[in-house]
VEXTI-565262 format. One record per residue (C-alpha): x, z, y; residue in one letter; residue number from 1. Coordinates in steps of 0.05 Angstrom, whole numbers. Example, Ala and Ser with C-alpha at 12.3 -4.5 7.8 and 13.67 -1.06 7.14 Angstrom:
PT        u        w        v   aa     i
PT      246      156      -90    A     1
PT      273      143      -21    S     2
***
This chain:
PT        u        w        v   aa     i
PT     1252     -671      546    M     1
PT     1186     -651      516    K     2
PT     1179     -594      564    K     3
PT     1194     -640      622    L     4
PT     1143     -689      600    L     5
PT     1089     -634      596    T     6
PT     1108     -611      666    T     7
PT     1098     -683      692    L     8
PT     1029     -688      658    I     9
PT     1008     -623      689    I    10
PT     1032     -643      758    L    11
PT      996     -710      750    L    12
PT      932     -675      730    A    13
PT      938     -630      790    F    14
PT      941     -689      836    S    15
PT      869     -706      817    F    16
PT      842     -636      821    L    17
PT      793     -613      872    F    18
PT      824     -552      900    S    19
PT      796     -495      943    Q    20
PT      822     -428      964    S    21
PT      782     -371      997    Q    22
PT      788     -299     1011    T    23
PT      737     -249      981    I    24
PT      725     -177      995    E    25
PT      731     -135      931    G    26
PT      789     -167      895    L    27
PT      853     -131      883    Q    28
PT      895     -193      869    A    29
PT      892     -269      866    E    30
PT      846     -302      814    V    31
PT      851     -373      791    N    32
PT      790     -410      765    I    33
PT      799     -479      733    Y    34
PT      735     -518      716    T    35
PT      745     -572      663    D    36
PT      711     -639      653    T    37
PT      652     -607      616    Y    38
PT      638     -550      667    G    39
PT      671     -494      633    I    40
PT      707     -446      678    S    41
PT      773     -417      657    H    42
PT      785     -352      695    I    43
PT      855     -326      702    Y    44
PT      861     -255      732    A    45
PT      916     -202      739    E    46
PT      873     -145      719    N    47
PT      809     -126      683    E    48
PT      768     -108      745    E    49
PT      783     -174      778    D    50
PT      769     -212      716    L    51
PT      696     -189      711    F    52
PT      687     -192      786    F    53
PT      706     -264      782    A    54
PT      661     -277      719    Q    55
PT      602     -249      757    G    56
PT      619     -288      822    Y    57
PT      630     -353      786    N    58
PT      568     -346      740    A    59
PT      526     -332      803    A    60
PT      556     -394      837    R    61
PT      533     -438      780    D    62
PT      468     -404      763    R    63
PT      442     -367      824    L    64
PT      368     -386      819    F    65
PT      370     -366      745    Q    66
PT      402     -302      767    F    67
PT      349     -288      817    E    68
PT      293     -300      768    V    69
PT      328     -255      719    W    70
PT      335     -201      771    R    71
PT      262     -203      790    R    72
PT      242     -200      717    Q    73
PT      289     -142      704    A    74
PT      266     -101      763    T    75
PT      192     -116      762    G    76
PT      191     -150      830    T    77
PT      159     -217      812    V    78
PT       93     -201      847    A    79
PT      131     -191      910    E    80
PT      142     -267      915    I    81
PT       84     -293      871    L    82
PT       27     -248      885    G    83
PT      -27     -210      846    P    84
PT      -24     -256      784    R    85
PT       44     -224      768    E    86
PT       26     -151      777    L    87
PT       14     -138      705    K    88
PT       85     -168      689    R    89
PT      115     -120      739    D    90
PT       79      -61      711    I    91
PT       98      -78      641    G    92
PT      170      -88      663    T    93
PT      174      -20      696    R    94
PT      137       14      640    L    95
PT      188      -10      589    F    96
PT      247       -1      634    M    97
PT      309       37      610    F    98
PT      308      105      645    R    99
PT      366      141      613    G   100
PT      433      161      639    D   101
PT      468       97      668    M   102
PT      540      120      661    D   103
PT      528      138      587    Q   104
PT      492       69      578    E   105
PT      546       28      610    M   106
PT      604       63      575    N   107
PT      569       53      507    Y   108
PT      584      -21      507    Y   109
PT      659      -12      521    H   110
PT      705       46      535    D   111
PT      709       19      605    R   112
PT      638       -9      606    G   113
PT      621       22      674    K   114
PT      680       -9      707    L   115
PT      667      -78      676    I   116
PT      593      -78      690    I   117
PT      601      -53      761    E   118
PT      655     -105      773    S   119
PT      613     -161      747    F   120
PT      556     -139      794    V   121
PT      604     -135      854    K   122
PT      622     -206      839    G   123
PT      551     -229      836    V   124
PT      536     -194      903    N   125
PT      599     -223      934    A   126
PT      572     -294      921    Y   127
PT      503     -272      945    I   128
PT      535     -249     1012    E   129
PT      568     -318     1019    E   130
PT      500     -350     1017    T   131
PT      476     -303     1071    E   132
PT      533     -330     1117    H   133
PT      522     -401     1092    N   134
PT      451     -417     1069    P   135
PT      471     -487     1051    D   136
PT      503     -457      989    L   137
PT      434     -437      965    L   138
PT      405     -482      907    P   139
PT      344     -523      927    L   140
PT      296     -477      890    E   141
PT      304     -422      943    F   142
PT      281     -467     1002    S   143
PT      224     -495      960    L   144
PT      198     -425      946    L   145
PT      219     -397     1013    G   146
PT      258     -338      985    I   147
PT      328     -313      985    K   148
PT      369     -281      930    P   149
PT      374     -205      931    Q   150
PT      432     -159      912    K   151
PT      442     -138      842    W   152
PT      453      -68      811    T   153
PT      480      -49      742    P   154
PT      408      -36      722    A   155
PT      396     -110      727    V   156
PT      453     -125      676    V   157
PT      428      -75      624    I   158
PT      356      -99      626    S   159
PT      323     -113      559    R   160
PT      271     -161      584    H   161
PT      301     -225      554    Q   162
PT      325     -199      488    G   163
PT      299     -211      417    L   164
PT      273     -141      413    L   165
PT      228     -131      353    G   166
PT      163     -146      315    N   167
PT      110     -106      353    I   168
PT       67     -169      359    G   169
PT       72     -182      285    Q   170
PT       56     -109      270    E   171
PT       -8     -111      311    W   172
PT      -28     -178      281    V   173
PT      -15     -153      209    T   174
PT      -59      -93      225    G   175
PT     -115     -141      249    L   176
PT     -107     -183      187    M   177
PT     -113     -124      139    V   178
PT     -177     -101      175    R   179
PT     -205     -173      178    L   180
PT     -188     -192      106    A   181
PT     -155     -142       59    S   182
PT      -85     -112       42    E   183
PT      -85     -156      -20    E   184
PT     -101     -221       18    K   185
PT      -51     -207       71    V   186
PT        4     -198       17    R   187
PT      -18     -263      -14    E   188
PT      -13     -305       48    I   189
PT       50     -274       75    N   190
PT      120     -278       46    W   191
PT      141     -207       51    F   192
PT      209     -194       20    H   193
PT      261     -171       -3    P   194
PT      216     -110      -15    K   195
PT      142      -99       -9    E   196
PT      120      -63       53    P   197
PT       68      -10       54    I   198
PT        6      -40       87    L   199
PT      -44       17       76    D   200
PT      -81       27      142    M   201
PT     -105       98      164    D   202
PT     -180       98      164    E   203
PT     -181      122      236    S   204
PT     -152       55      260    I   205
PT     -211        8      261    T   206
PT     -218      -67      273    L   207
PT     -256      -52      339    E   208
PT     -196      -13      364    M   209
PT     -144      -66      344    L   210
PT     -187     -120      375    S   211
PT     -172      -94      445    E   212
PT     -115     -126      485    N   213
PT      -68      -71      469    I   214
PT       -4     -107      483    L   215
PT      -23     -142      548    E   216
PT       29     -105      589    L   217
PT       82     -114      535    Y   218
PT       67     -188      530    D   219
PT       66     -197      606    A   220
PT      134     -163      610    Y   221
PT      163     -211      559    R   222
PT      135     -280      580    K   223
PT      174     -329      622    P   224
PT      157     -337      696    V   225
PT      112     -395      711    I   226
PT      111     -422      782    F   227
PT       50     -454      812    Q   228
PT       42     -507      867    P   229
PT       18     -453      916    E   230
PT       85     -418      911    D   231
PT      121     -478      941    L   232
PT      126     -509     1008    I   233
PT       69     -558     1017    A   234
PT      107     -625     1016    E   235
PT      135     -616      946    V   236
PT       73     -591      911    R   237
PT       44     -620      850    N   238
PT      -31     -636      853    D   239
PT      -76     -587      818    E   240
PT      -96     -632      761    D   241
PT      -26     -655      744    A   242
PT       -2     -582      748    F   243
PT      -55     -557      703    R   244
PT      -40     -610      652    Y   245
PT       35     -595      649    I   246
PT       25     -519      653    A   247
PT      -26     -522      597    D   248
PT       21     -565      554    L   249
PT       80     -517      567    Q   250
PT       34     -456      551    E   251
PT        9     -489      487    K   252
PT       81     -504      467    E   253
PT      101     -432      482    R   254
PT       46     -402      440    K   255
PT       60     -450      382    A   256
PT      133     -430      384    L   257
PT      115     -356      383    L   258
PT       70     -369      322    Q   259
PT      124     -410      287    E   260
PT      178     -360      306    E   261
PT      204     -344      236    L   262
PT      213     -416      220    E   263
PT      228     -454      284    S   264
PT      267     -406      324    I   265
PT      325     -401      274    G   266
PT      399     -404      280    S   267
PT      456     -423      233    N   268
PT      526     -395      224    N   269
PT      579     -399      173    W   270
PT      650     -387      157    V   271
PT      694     -420      106    V   272
PT      764     -393       86    D   273
PT      826     -435       79    G   274
PT      814     -451        7    S   275
PT      758     -497       30    R   276
PT      789     -531       92    T   277
PT      836     -589      100    Q   278
PT      882     -545      146    S   279
PT      883     -486       99    G   280
PT      857     -443      156    Y   281
PT      786     -413      163    P   282
PT      734     -449      206    I   283
PT      675     -414      240    M   284
PT      612     -453      260    A   285
PT      552     -426      300    N   286
PT      490     -457      331    D   287
PT      439     -403      354    P   288
PT      370     -431      365    H   289
PT      329     -407      425    R   290
PT      278     -439      473    T   291
PT      306     -500      509    L   292
PT      307     -495      584    A   293
PT      340     -523      646    A   294
PT      388     -492      660    P   295
PT      409     -473      591    S   296
PT      399     -401      566    L   297
PT      473     -397      552    R   298
PT      536     -405      595    Y   299
PT      607     -417      573    M   300
PT      668     -383      603    S   301
PT      741     -368      588    H   302
PT      765     -300      608    L   303
PT      840     -287      614    V   304
PT      874     -223      640    A   305
PT      920     -170      609    P   306
PT      883     -150      543    G   307
PT      833     -207      549    W   308
PT      837     -280      526    N   309
PT      768     -298      502    V   310
PT      728     -362      505    I   311
PT      657     -381      484    G   312
PT      586     -371      507    G   313
PT      537     -317      526    G   314
PT      479     -306      572    E   315
PT      503     -319      642    P   316
PT      479     -255      671    E   317
PT      518     -212      623    I   318
PT      592     -199      626    P   319
PT      637     -219      567    G   320
PT      629     -270      512    I   321
PT      578     -261      456    S   322
PT      597     -321      412    I   323
PT      669     -346      414    G   324
PT      741     -331      397    H   325
PT      802     -296      425    N   326
PT      874     -307      401    E   327
PT      861     -271      335    Y   328
PT      795     -290      308    G   329
PT      725     -321      320    A   330
PT      655     -296      312    W   331
PT      585     -321      315    G   332
PT      513     -295      304    L   333
PT      444     -308      278    T   334
PT      382     -263      272    V   335
PT      381     -211      217    Y   336
PT      310     -182      214    R   337
PT      310     -112      237    T   338
PT      246      -76      257    D   339
PT      258      -30      317    G   340
PT      188      -26      344    E   341
PT      126       11      321    D   342
PT       55       21      348    M   343
PT       27       90      348    Y   344
PT      -46      107      358    V   345
PT      -67      173      388    Y   346
PT     -132      212      400    D   347
PT     -138      229      474    I   348
PT     -166      297      496    N   349
PT     -238      281      519    P   350
PT     -229      333      574    K   351
PT     -160      307      597    N   352
PT     -144      233      589    K   353
PT      -71      250      601    N   354
PT      -65      290      537    Q   355
PT      -56      265      466    Y   356
PT      -58      298      397    W   357
PT        8      308      364    H   358
PT       28      356      310    K   359
PT      -32      401      317    G   360
PT      -34      407      392    Q   361
PT      -51      370      457    W   362
PT       12      347      492    L   363
PT       15      322      563    D   364
PT       37      252      574    M   365
PT       98      243      620    H   366
PT       71      205      681    I   367
PT      114      168      731    I   368
PT       80      147      796    E   369
PT      103       82      829    D   370
PT       86       30      881    E   371
PT       93      -44      871    I   372
PT       98      -95      929    K   373
PT       51     -153      920    V   374
PT       52     -215      962    K   375
PT       -9     -223     1005    G   376
PT      -38     -153      998    Q   377
PT      -22      -81     1003    K   378
PT       27      -47      954    P   379
PT       -5      -28      888    E   380
PT       -2       45      868    K   381
PT        8       51      791    V   382
PT       23      104      737    E   383
PT       66       96      677    Y   384
PT       51      140      618    R   385
PT       97      161      561    Y   386
PT       87      201      496    T   387
PT      140      230      450    V   388
PT      143      159      419    H   389
PT      151      118      484    G   390
PT      114       76      533    P   391
PT       37       74      533    V   392
PT       15        2      547    P   393
PT      -60       14      536    F   394
PT     -110       71      541    V   395
PT     -178       58      509    D   396
PT     -220      108      549    E   397
PT     -284       84      515    K   398
PT     -258      107      447    R   399
PT     -212      163      472    N   400
PT     -151      128      443    K   401
PT      -82      113      469    A   402
PT      -28       68      442    Y   403
PT       47       75      450    A   404
PT      103       30      429    V   405
PT      163       64      401    R   406
PT      224       22      419    C   407
PT      292       32      387    A   408
PT      319      -13      443    W   409
PT      305       39      495    L   410
PT      357       83      465    E   411
PT      426       82      500    V   412
PT      461       17      479    G   413
PT      399      -25      473    G   414
PT      417      -81      521    S   415
PT      423     -147      483    P   416
PT      494     -174      469    Y   417
PT      530     -126      515    L   418
PT      568      -97      455    A   419
PT      602     -163      450    S   420
PT      650     -135      501    L   421
PT      683      -96      445    R   422
PT      683     -155      398    M   423
PT      719     -196      451    D   424
PT      782     -154      442    Q   425
PT      780     -148      366    A   426
PT      846     -165      332    K   427
PT      826     -162      259    N   428
PT      766     -152      214    W   429
PT      768      -74      217    E   430
PT      766      -75      292    E   431
PT      712     -127      292    F   432
PT      669      -84      245    R   433
PT      680      -24      288    E   434
PT      657      -64      350    A   435
PT      595      -87      310    C   436
PT      578      -14      300    N   437
PT      558      -11      375    Y   438
PT      510      -74      372    S   439
PT      439      -49      375    H   440
PT      401     -111      397    I   441
PT      383     -159      368    P   442
PT      390     -150      294    G   443
PT      441     -199      277    E   444
PT      486     -230      223    N   445
PT      555     -225      254    M   446
PT      608     -269      221    I   447
PT      682     -268      230    W   448
PT      742     -314      214    A   449
PT      815     -302      234    D   450
PT      880     -336      233    R   451
PT      906     -291      178    E   452
PT      857     -325      132    G   453
PT      802     -272      127    N   454
PT      727     -282      134    I   455
PT      672     -231      137    G   456
PT      597     -216      150    W   457
PT      567     -154      180    Q   458
PT      495     -144      192    A   459
PT      481     -107      260    V   460
PT      423      -78      296    G   461
PT      394      -10      309    I   462
PT      350        5      247    A   463
PT      301       63      245    P   464
PT      294       98      178    I   465
PT      221      104      157    R   466
PT      210      150       97    R   467
PT      135      145       87    N   468
PT      112       79      124    F   469
PT      137        9      131    S   470
PT      129       -5      205    G   471
PT       88      -67      189    M   472
PT       19      -39      212    V   473
PT        0        9      267    P   474
PT       -1       84      247    V   475
PT      -30      148      278    P   476
PT       14      183      328    G   477
PT       -7      254      304    D   478
PT       62      269      276    G   479
PT       53      244      202    R   480
PT       95      181      212    Y   481
PT      162      191      244    E   482
PT      229      158      244    W   483
PT      284      197      207    D   484
PT      340      175      254    G   485
PT      377      110      251    Y   486
PT      421       80      198    L   487
PT      494       76      221    P   488
PT      506        1      235    I   489
PT      568       -1      192    K   490
PT      525       22      134    A   491
PT      484      -43      140    K   492
PT      501      -99       92    A   493
PT      568     -131       98    H   494
PT      618     -176       60    I   495
PT      694     -187       65    Y   496
PT      732     -246       36    N   497
PT      679     -266      -17    P   498
PT      707     -300      -80    E   499
PT      667     -365      -67    N   500
PT      706     -374       -1    G   501
PT      647     -381       47    Y   502
PT      591     -344       81    I   503
PT      527     -374      108    I   504
PT      468     -342      146    T   505
PT      408     -381      172    A   506
PT      356     -328      184    N   507
PT      340     -322      111    E   508
PT      347     -258       73    D   509
PT      420     -252       53    V   510
PT      420     -176       37    T   511
PT      458     -166      -30    P   512
PT      413     -146      -87    K   513
PT      454      -81      -97    N   514
PT      445      -56      -26    Y   515
PT      420       15      -23    E   516
PT      388       27       46    Y   517
PT      328      -16       40    W   518
PT      285       27       85    E   519
PT      326       -2      144    A   520
PT      317      -73      125    V   521
PT      260     -118      153    G   522
PT      206     -153      110    Y   523
PT      197     -219      146    S   524
PT      249     -273      141    W   525
PT      255     -347      151    G   526
PT      252     -400       98    D   527
PT      314     -413       58    T   528
PT      318     -487       68    Y   529
PT      370     -490      123    R   530
PT      414     -443       87    G   531
PT      404     -478       21    D   532
PT      423     -546       52    R   533
PT      487     -514       83    L   534
PT      506     -486       16    A   535
PT      499     -556      -14    E   536
PT      543     -586       38    L   537
PT      597     -533       37    I   538
PT      599     -523      -38    D   539
PT      604     -597      -57    R   540
PT      678     -593      -79    G   541
PT      715     -622      -20    R   542
PT      762     -594       33    K   543
PT      724     -592      100    H   544
PT      747     -615      169    S   545
PT      723     -598      238    M   546
PT      687     -667      238    T   547
PT      652     -645      175    D   548
PT      628     -581      206    M   549
PT      600     -621      267    A   550
PT      562     -665      217    A   551
PT      533     -605      181    Y   552
PT      510     -572      245    Q   553
PT      471     -639      263    T   554
PT      444     -653      194    D   555
PT      374     -680      187    Y   556
PT      360     -676      113    L   557
PT      295     -644       94    S   558
PT      297     -602       30    I   559
PT      221     -597       26    P   560
PT      217     -673       29    A   561
PT      263     -676      -29    R   562
PT      219     -628      -69    M   563
PT      152     -659      -51    L   564
PT      163     -733      -53    I   565
PT      182     -739     -129    P   566
PT      114     -707     -144    M   567
PT       82     -775     -120    L   568
PT      121     -816     -172    K   569
PT       68     -813     -228    H   570
PT        7     -811     -184    I   571
PT      -33     -877     -183    E   572
PT      -61     -894     -115    L   573
PT     -115     -946     -110    A   574
PT     -113     -950      -34    D   575
PT      -64    -1003       -8    E   576
PT      -43     -963       51    K   577
PT      -30     -901       11    L   578
PT        8     -938      -43    D   579
PT       53     -971       11    A   580
PT       66     -904       41    A   581
PT       82     -874      -28    K   582
PT      132     -929      -42    E   583
PT      164     -919       28    A   584
PT      171     -846       14    L   585
PT      198     -855      -57    L   586
PT      252     -903      -30    N   587
PT      271     -858       29    W   588
PT      335     -817       37    D   589
PT      299     -753       61    Y   590
PT      335     -759      129    M   591
PT      289     -747      190    L   592
PT      329     -796      234    K   593
PT      303     -826      300    P   594
PT      277     -898      287    G   595
PT      252     -883      217    S   596
PT      178     -898      204    V   597
PT      180     -863      138    T   598
PT      206     -801      171    A   599
PT      142     -802      214    S   600
PT       98     -809      152    I   601
PT      132     -752      116    Y   602
PT      127     -703      173    V   603
PT       52     -715      182    E   604
PT       43     -710      107    W   605
PT       78     -644      105    E   606
PT       36     -619      164    N   607
PT      -28     -640      128    A   608
PT       -4     -603       65    I   609
PT        4     -540      105    R   610
PT      -64     -548      136    R   611
PT      -95     -557       68    N   612
PT      -60     -496       43    Y   613
PT      -89     -457      100    V   614
PT     -160     -484       89    L   615
PT     -156     -466       16    N   616
PT     -120     -399       19    K   617
PT     -131     -366       87    V   618
PT     -196     -330      106    P   619
PT     -232     -365      163    A   620
PT     -234     -299      201    A   621
PT     -158     -303      210    L   622
PT     -162     -374      237    L   623
PT     -208     -362      294    N   624
PT     -202     -291      317    F   625
PT     -228     -289      389    Q   626
PT     -211     -361      395    G   627
PT     -138     -353      369    V   628
PT     -108     -365      300    S   629
PT      -72     -304      274    L   630
PT      -37     -342      219    Y   631
PT       17     -396      215    Y   632
PT       39     -416      142    P   633
PT      113     -415      126    Q   634
PT      127     -478       85    M   635
PT      153     -439       26    K   636
PT       83     -412       15    L   637
PT       53     -481       22    A   638
PT      104     -508      -25    M   639
PT       90     -457      -77    D   640
PT       16     -473      -73    W   641
PT       29     -547      -85    V   642
PT       76     -533     -144    L   643
PT       26     -488     -180    Y   644
PT      -40     -522     -157    E   645
PT      -79     -547     -215    A   646
PT     -106     -607     -178    D   647
PT      -42     -626     -146    R   648
PT      -57     -700     -143    K   649
PT     -119     -689      -99    K   650
PT      -78     -644      -51    V   651
PT      -22     -693      -44    L   652
PT      -65     -756      -37    T   653
PT     -115     -725       10    K   654
PT      -58     -699       53    S   655
PT      -24     -768       54    L   656
PT      -89     -801       76    S   657
PT      -97     -750      132    T   658
PT      -23     -763      153    A   659
PT      -35     -839      161    L   660
PT     -101     -827      199    E   661
PT      -64     -780      248    T   662
PT       -8     -829      260    L   663
PT      -57     -885      272    E   664
PT      -96     -846      323    K   665
PT      -35     -824      359    R   666
PT       12     -888      354    L   667
PT      -37     -945      337    G   668
PT      -50     -986      274    K   669
PT       14    -1024      278    D   670
PT       59     -982      233    Q   671
PT      122    -1016      258    S   672
PT      113     -974      321    K   673
PT      109     -908      283    W   674
PT      182     -895      291    Q   675
PT      208     -822      291    Y   676
PT      243     -806      356    G   677
PT      196     -831      413    Q   678
PT      159     -798      467    E   679
PT       92     -797      430    K   680
PT      121     -775      364    N   681
PT      189     -736      367    K   682
PT      231     -729      429    H   683
PT      260     -675      474    V   684
PT      241     -661      545    Q   685
PT      273     -599      574    I   686
PT      232     -564      626    F   687
PT      254     -526      690    H   688
PT      216     -465      713    P   689
PT      188     -506      773    L   690
PT      171     -567      727    S   691
PT       95     -559      729    A   692
PT       93     -540      803    A   693
PT      132     -597      835    V   694
PT      116     -668      847    N   695
PT      138     -724      801    D   696
PT      201     -743      838    S   697
PT      227     -673      840    L   698
PT      209     -659      768    R   699
PT      251     -719      745    A   700
PT      309     -687      781    V   701
PT      299     -618      752    F   702
PT      282     -638      681    E   703
PT      324     -670      625    A   704
PT      293     -723      583    G   705
PT      253     -749      549    P   706
PT      302     -773      495    Y   707
PT      294     -790      422    P   708
PT      306     -735      371    R   709
PT      304     -730      295    G   710
PT      296     -668      250    G   711
PT      245     -615      253    Y   712
PT      239     -539      241    G   713
PT      268     -537      170    L   714
PT      328     -583      180    T   715
PT      395     -551      193    V   716
PT      393     -588      260    N   717
PT      331     -550      279    N   718
PT      289     -586      329    T   719
PT      224     -546      322    S   720
PT      160     -570      293    N   721
PT      128     -597      355    G   722
PT      128     -671      379    L   723
PT      170     -646      437    N   724
PT      231     -604      415    Q   725
PT      215     -536      444    R   726
PT      274     -497      414    S   727
PT      339     -509      379    G   728
PT      412     -506      386    A   729
PT      426     -523      458    S   730
PT      491     -484      449    F   731
PT      540     -500      393    R   732
PT      611     -477      377    F   733
PT      658     -495      322    I   734
PT      725     -458      318    V   735
PT      788     -481      284    D   736
PT      830     -419      273    T   737
PT      893     -460      260    E   738
PT      892     -491      329    N   739
PT      851     -458      385    W   740
PT      854     -524      425    D   741
PT      819     -560      369    N   742
PT      752     -526      378    C   743
PT      686     -562      391    L   744
PT      627     -541      435    G   745
PT      563     -560      466    M   746
PT      516     -528      521    N   747
PT      459     -572      541    S   748
PT      436     -595      589    P   749
PT      497     -570      628    G   750
PT      536     -511      653    Q   751
PT      508     -508      723    S   752
PT      437     -491      746    G   753
PT      446     -527      814    D   754
PT      419     -599      814    I   755
PT      473     -616      864    R   756
PT      527     -602      814    S   757
PT      558     -656      769    P   758
PT      553     -605      714    Y   759
PT      476     -597      718    Y   760
PT      454     -642      661    K   761
PT      520     -681      647    N   762
PT      517     -654      574    L   763
PT      444     -673      559    F   764
PT      453     -742      530    E   765
PT      515     -722      493    L   766
PT      477     -664      460    W   767
PT      415     -707      446    A   768
PT      458     -756      407    T   769
PT      489     -699      368    N   770
PT      557     -701      397    Q   771
PT      607     -648      420    F   772
PT      661     -637      471    F   773
PT      732     -607      462    P   774
PT      737     -533      483    V   775
PT      809     -521      505    Y   776
PT      844     -453      504    Y   777
PT      918     -459      517    S   778
PT      935     -460      592    K   779
PT      972     -526      585    D   780
PT      910     -560      557    K   781
PT      865     -525      608    V   782
PT      908     -551      667    L   783
PT      911     -621      637    Q   784
PT      835     -627      634    H   785
PT      813     -590      696    S   786
PT      770     -623      750    Q   787
PT      767     -565      799    E   788
PT      815     -508      817    H   789
PT      788     -450      857    R   790
PT      835     -395      882    V   791
PT      802     -330      900    L   792
PT      846     -286      944    K   793
PT      835     -214      965    P   794
PT      820     -198     1037    K   795
***
């Protein structure tokens, strides 16, 4: 009877399905794709090759414009459509391009990596071919820009351009800071740990040298594509003033986010074993934090074929699933600080600018000649130079110096997240750890939970071993400072079934104190506040449910607020406004919720304390170097300063006064209108790549928001430190290992990148109000909740 009832439910569900069948060149057998209410595609194939063909095909169907922007960034062909302003990007992209053996590269990620990646690419190209026969399939962006998508190759998939690659920018800035201030001062105002890095600078590397724009090509290679009105057809262009206002705002937010990276671009993950859950089975939770965008950075899929049954999220342009679960276990990731980049400075031969001094002799740079197509002008002839250490982004002919960036991610296996292909098929902790051994980029905390009751943590990432330098400042390239190979990834820190029954990582240093390979561990980590708050929530003596885990991921409590506010208790304030603010803070619950006036006062107070810390502790030269500040203070340092500052009362009261003045200027004198979570105070508006370039009516269609938000960069629900949430957990996943159909997910603003799709921003408001949707796994549940059924048949 039960089986009959289930069959009737499935048949009823099918009667409401939108069904479509089509034949496609390149398939071996039939593939069924069911798209559920929330836009997740569940792909059922009869073999591995068809599975990844269908994943590529379906992802391209949902995200074709995003795919084309990715392809142009990966191949260095942006100037071909946007003109000379993007030439340096293309030069940088090609300079830092992987140029090794492609078969070796693809098969590194999986024993059948070549087959998987090539099948994925064939699927992408199959959909592009469909658009060639039917241009109406193209998303609106293509007609607005007057371009068409171009075919993919495996080189596009293995591109490194969008990964979290390393700390070369921080290394350059730290070197500048040492020269502008002193090694001692740099140590004082930076929170280097768990060990102290060597910051001694070779005398040959001067301030004048480091003041050059050494990383211009590297930075151009890494920055997002910004479209301008001139790129679009005339009738949809934004006017120049409006464009400049929005573009400047976006660039300001981007630079602020880069400066706040350690603090604001964080992630959370945790696993708890069955001793701490209501079900008696482990739970895994992960919410990686990256820049918010429309469409979302990540894309959710369910891949089913012989040997494969994995669901979760990853970047849409990459085959496989990087965060998710199969029928055995679940895994997630956050950043584990690993330094895989170094800046080398060489003497150039005065008689031959293509030679550099290394180990007692002049060596010839390897030079590759190239030609780049540029819209509106003749192709540009360029040369890329390489030393024994890597690409040369800058040659200072005036001083006879050259600079190379050594990149661990240019080794075979350096494409971000592709090693997840091995994780997708792991059946237990041992197989998962073995899969982790192939994960080079980014440096990550990989966590695991399985149905057998086990939990684990493995740090991953390609880690150079430096014997006589730290990698935190530039060094001469004359041969005295070399890497001594790489630490095997499985030798990085790891834990299995800890006695306390849980593991938490939130970008803070979680390396055990008895760890031995410190030369392969980074020195710069996020504050501990998010991890500390999660530990409080998990370790409070109760059995946790999936609902609890969702509440923890969206928690708005500020630990710094809970530390700072009690300091006001015994401070007498003569000013009536200050005293009222003090009383409001003392009676507040430390929750940065939308609608709270006190939350607004606190955040501005904390900001003012940080600024006062900077003015008191940071040399002026670091705050206005060539018009740019080199320094952003982590809250931990500002907090320590307040705790031990002799004149604490003055610091706290002056900062509170500044906070009230700031709010008055921005929101008016009526404090009842100072609520947290409004467009002028704390909100989220998610931009599209064309946001600044198009007129108001189109921008409203492309963008999501504005919508009220709470939290900030130090709450578990990390909403960044700006008035507009620039980064955060647009993707979330919580996995119940007892019941794979009881999982929760989120992917804002939606699964699709096509504004015509019902899945373009259908998830935005759900996400903005801190809600989740069910992520179904069993075929019965998938069929019950499907909205579309697409059958792909071989020709």
